[in-house]
N, C-alpha and C positions, 0 to 999 in steps of 0.2 A: 315904161308905159307900152299898154295894145288897148286896143279896142276886140269884142267878141261878135262874128255874127256867126250863126247858128240858123239853116235852112234846110227846113223838113228833116229833123235830127230823127231818126225812130234808133231802139233797142228791145231789144228780143231777146230771152232767152229759151232757144227752143221754141216751142208755139206761142209760148207763153210769151206778149209784146206790152211792155214796161211804159216804153215811150213813144207815143202817137203824133209825129209828126210837128218835132216842136220847132218853132222860127220863132227868133229874139235877138235884136240887136243890141247889143252894150256898149256905149260910147266910151272912149278911153277917159280914164279917172275919175267913174261911177262906183258910186258904191249901190249895189243891187241886192236886193234880199228874195234869195226866194224860200218862199213858206207854204208849208199847207200839212193836213193831218200825215201821220205816219202811214207810209207804205204809196205814197200820191206819185213817187220817180223823183224826187227831188237832189237826191242825194244820187242817185245812180246820173241823174243828170253831170252832175258836179263829178262823180269820178270820168263819165266820157268826156268833159274839157280836161281833165288831167291828163287823160289816156290811160286809165287805171281800167278801164272797158273798150272794148270794141264796139265801134260807132257800126250798126247794123244797116243803117242806110242813112242820105241826106249828108249835109256836108259842117265843116265847123272849119271857121276863118279866124284865127289868133294872127293881130296885129296887121291881116290882109294875107296872111299865107294858108293855104290850107293845109290843118294839120291831121286827117283821117288816119296818117300813116304814119307822122310823125313821132319817135317815140318822148315819153313824158320830160324824159332829162332834158330835151333840145324845145319842149312848147317854151318857155321862159314864164315856168309857172311855179308858183310853190303853192304847200297845201299842209293846212293845220286844223288835226282831226280833233274829236272828240274825246280821245284818247291822247295823255300828256307823249307817251312814249318815248321818255328821256332815260337816258344810259341812268344806272342808281353808281355804277363804280368812278362815272365824269363829274367834275365840277361844271358849275354852269357854262363858263368862258370855254370850255372842252366839248358841252355839249350842245353849243350853239356854232362853234365852230370845225365840228366832224365833218359835216358835209361838204364845208371849203377845204379841206383836206384830203378828203378822197378826190376833190375834185384837180388836185394838183399845187395848189395856194401854197406859197409861202408861208413859214410861219409869222410873218411880219404881218404880211396880208389879211391872216387868219384874225391878228390880236387887233389889227386897226378896225376890221367889220365888224368884229364883238364889240369893241369898244362905241363904236359909231352907234351898233344897233342897242347896245346898254343904255347907252346915256339917250336915247329915245324912248325907251320903254323905263326908263329911272331905278333899274337893277342894276346901277354899277358897284352899288356894296354887296352884291350876293353872287359875285363872277365866280369866287373863289369856295364857294359853299358847293354842297352835294342834294342831290335832289329830294334826300330824305329829310333835310334839314330846311325845307321850304313849305310855304301853307300852299293848297291848292291854285288861289290868284297869282300867286310866285309862277308857280310852274308853268301854266298855260302862259304867262310873259314870257318864260324862257322858251318856249314851244314857238310864240310868236318871233321870237327873237331869231331863234335858229332858221327861220324862213326869212326875214328880212336881210340879213346877211347875203343872202344871194343875190338880195339886188334884182327881183324879178319883176315881171310886165304886169304879172296878175295873182291876184292873194286869192284863193280858196280856200275858206272856212267852213266846214262841216260840221256843225252842231256842236262849237269850239266852247260854250261857256257851260252844259247840259250838266257837269259832274259838279260846278260848285253852288254854293249856298245858294240861297235868295241874294241875302246883301254882298254876297263877290258877282252875284253875276249883276247887281244895278252899276255896282265900282267900275267891272269890267268893260259895260256897255260904254259908257264915259272915256274908260281909255281907247277902246278902240276906233270912238270916234274923232276924238284928239288923234291917234297914230293917223287916221286915213288923213286927216286935214293936214298932217306935217308932210306925208310921204306922197299925197295926191296920186295913188297908184288905185288902177283900177282894182276891186273889190267885189269879189261873187261868198255871199254868206249864204250860207243854206241852216233853216229854224224850224222850228214847229211850235216855236213861240212867238204870237204875234204882237206881244208887245215889243220883243225885240225888233222884229219885223219894223213897227213904226217906230221906234226911235234911233233906229241906225240907217235905213234906208234912204238914199236916193230917189230910187224906186222900187215898189215891191212889185214880184214874180207871184202871181197867186195859183198853186198848184191843186188839180183832184183828177186822181185816178191817170197820170200820167199826159195828163194836156193842162193847157195855159186857161186858165178861165178870165185872167185880164192880169194889165199891166199898165202901173200907173204908181203916179205920187203917193204917198202914206195918206196925204187927207181928200187927195181924188178918190182913191180907193172906200175911205170912210163916209165921204159924205156923197158920193155917186156910185154905190155899189153895182156892178154890170148885170148880178143875177144872185136869185136867193142863199148860193152859195158863199161867195166872194161875199155879203149881207151878215149874214153868219159868223163868217171865219174870223170876218176885221171887225175888232171891236171886244172891250173886256168891262162889264160882260157884252153879252152879245146882244144884237139886237134882237128884239122881240117881234113874232109873228102870230097876227090872228086871221084866219082862213075865214071867207065871206064871196059873197057873188056882188058883181060889178051892178048897182041898180041904174043907173045914168050918168053919161058923158058927155059934156060938152068941151068948148074952147076954154073957159075957165076952172074946168075940172074935173073931179069925178063922185062920185058918193057911192059908197060902198054897206052892204046890208049885211051886218056879223049874225050867227045863228040864233041869236036873240032877236032878231030884229032891230037893234039898234042901226042908226044909220049916221054915217060918219064921214066930211069932207075929205081929201085929200084933193091936193094941189100938183095933181099927175095928170098928163095927156093920155085916155084910154079910149079916145073916139074911135081906135082902130078897132075895140072887142063890141063884141055884139053886149045886151043888155044880158044879164042873169048868167053872164062866163064867170068861171071860177078866178078868183084871186086872191093874193095875201098880201095884206095890210102889213108893212115893218114900218119899228118905230124904236130908234134909241132910247135906254133907260135916263138919260138925262134930257129927255127930251118931252118927255109927259110931266105933267103937272098932277100931284096927290091928294084929294080932300075928302073929305068925311060926308062932303055934302054936295050936288051938281051946282057947278056955276051959271045963276040968274035960273036956278029954280028948278030945271031941267036939264037932262041929260044929251037932247038932242041939243039945245041953247050952247051949250058949252061944248060940243062938239067931244063927248066923251063916251069911252065906255065902263064899266063897274065890274065889281067883284069882289070877291069878301080876301080879306090878307090873311095870307099862308104863316107867313113868319116875317119879321123885321131885324135888320141887322143895324145897331149902332154904332157905327166906327169913328165917330168923334167929330168928324168933316164933313156926314153924309151918313143918311141913312139909307139903305138896300130894302125896297118892299116887294113880298113874295106875292103876287095877288093873282087866285085865281079867276081866269077871265071867258067866258064860252065864246067857242071858236079858237083862243089859243093851244099853239099845238105844247107848250111849256107854262109854268104860273110867268106871267108877266112880271119884270122886273123894273124897279122904277127906282133911277136915283134921287132921291128928294131933298129937302132942306132937312138940318142933323136935329132939328126939334121939330118936325113932323110927330104930331100926336097921334099916328094911326097904327095900331099892334095887331097884335094877330087875332082873328075873328070881327075883325073893324070890317063894312061894307066899306071900300074903296070907290069912290071917284077921279078917273084917271082922264084928264083934259090931252087931246091930241091935237097941238097946234096945225094946219092944214100944210103949210111948207115946209113944215120937219118929217111931214109922213114919206115912206115910199109904197111904192105900187109894184105889184108884180103879176106876170098874167099867170094862167094855168100851168105853161111850160118854166115859170121859173124866172123870166125875161123882166129886170127892171123896165117898168114903163117910163117915158121921158118927162120931167115937170113940165108943167104948163103953165 
């Protein structure tokens, strides 16, 4: 097992810089997930850690040792890719033990390591099969087993579940979480799927355009995003955003004026902003109430915004309403009670609890809670 430390790590391809000074400390035994949209640099950083890409500038330490010039085979890491990359003519056992054979381990050592990894992954009954006789999930277990037999200090996963269907992805997420609990090894996992990030990570690192936007525990990022990008990326469906201006602010909170003149109270400290400054209101779908009429007879009394329902999706355990609201960047999504009667074409009043709302300044930076 090993910790990782990245200091000002940069990566460029000619004049194009893809990583802009990454500083990150990953403790020994932590399951860290790199998440972000395609092209944000997360896989490039993983390949730099693995030694598959040269580091342009900065320093990388694994287990306290500077490894910038250390070849991949000597870094004590094992990598699992999106592609299973199994040898079709070899059995599962031979695929898993192939790396050990190349490293000079004898047959008994190979068999013992493969048997131990197969037991952990619960694939003992598959050892004599060939890849063509395996399902996608089984092939991915074999690819992970090939990494386990090497007993690395750090596991690197580059979108390993992308080729699986939805049901298998859920199953493999559970398997990976169990694997980490058993091995207690440092794991770094790259994905663009924020659901995978939320369910697997001890800590999430959110990337955007080659920079780290925020690092934190999943629920910390969910409830306290640092900026609009993180707020919109973490959560499914994502946070709703409505543009407005700051009407007033004091120690008790702020009041936001929407384009249609509606005033909403938000429990945020906006005292550093001038009146009429542009702001963005953020609220998650499950924190909005949805009714056909405003509470207490007026929108102001209910701290509500209103709009026309564009669509209603009934999922059994809940109903998702899509509501056109003045100032909203996209239709506002509401996770409502499954028996909510609102339908397409109805007018909806959406109650905004002040403590549940977020407020962002004109630069997209989150304002602190009041």
